[in-house]
C-alpha positions in Angstrom: -31.0 -19.4 4.9 -30.8 -20.9 1.5 -32.9 -18.1 0.0 -30.6 -15.4 1.4 -27.5 -17.3 0.1 -29.1 -17.6 -3.4 -30.2 -13.9 -3.3 -26.7 -12.8 -2.3 -25.1 -15.0 -5.0 -27.4 -13.5 -7.6 -26.6 -9.9 -6.4 -22.9 -10.5 -6.5 -23.2 -12.0 -10.0 -25.2 -9.0 -11.2 -22.6 -6.6 -9.8 -19.8 -8.6 -11.5 -21.6 -8.5 -14.8 -22.3 -4.8 -14.5 -18.6 -4.1 -14.1 -17.5 -6.5 -16.8 -19.9 -4.9 -19.3 -18.7 -1.4 -18.2 -15.1 -2.3 -18.8 -15.9 -3.9 -22.2 -17.5 -0.7 -23.4 -14.7 1.6 -22.4 -12.7 3.5 -25.0 -11.0 6.4 -23.1 -11.2 4.5 -19.8 -8.9 1.8 -21.0 -6.2 4.4 -21.8 -6.7 6.0 -18.4 -6.5 2.7 -16.6 -3.2 1.9 -18.5 -1.8 5.3 -17.4 -2.8 4.6 -13.8 -1.2 1.1 -13.9 2.0 2.5 -15.4 2.2 5.2 -12.7 1.6 2.6 -10.0 4.4 0.5 -11.4 6.8 3.4 -11.5 5.9 4.5 -8.0 6.1 1.1 -6.3 8.9 -0.6 -8.3 11.2 1.9 -9.9 11.2 4.6 -7.3 11.5 2.1 -4.5 14.9 1.0 -5.9 16.4 4.5 -5.8 14.7 6.1 -2.8 14.0 3.4 -0.3 17.2 1.4 0.5 16.8 -1.8 2.4 18.3 -1.2 5.8 17.0 -4.4 7.4 18.7 -6.6 4.8 22.1 -5.1 5.5 24.8 -6.9 7.6 24.8 -3.9 9.9 21.4 -4.8 11.3 22.3 -8.5 11.9 19.9 -11.3 12.5 17.7 -9.7 15.2 15.7 -7.3 13.0 12.8 -6.8 15.5 15.2 -5.4 18.2 16.7 -3.1 15.7 13.3 -1.7 14.6 12.2 -1.3 18.2 15.4 0.5 19.1 15.0 2.8 16.1 11.4 3.6 16.9 12.2 4.4 20.6 15.3 6.5 19.7 13.4 8.5 17.1 10.5 9.1 19.4 12.8 10.3 22.2 14.6 12.7 19.9 11.3 13.9 18.5 10.0 14.5 22.1 13.1 16.5 23.0 12.8 18.6 19.9 9.1 19.4 20.4 9.5 20.2 24.1 12.5 22.5 23.4 10.6 24.5 20.8 7.6 25.1 23.0 9.6 26.4 26.0 
């Protein structure tokens, strides 16, 4: 058991060193990673403010958010079922 743990630790350490050395040697890769991180920031923080309003934090929902979410899911599934059945007939 001790040998397997030591071997696993050495393997993880080698993988870690491999990635660290790879990131150190990057030139173009750093620029690409910065572009990726900036895009992720824009998608998850900036666009969220404008396109995804917080319905659950409004006073309309009230304190019982779980009932509101359950009701919305059921209502939307019922409407969706009616629409799909009406189109097929």
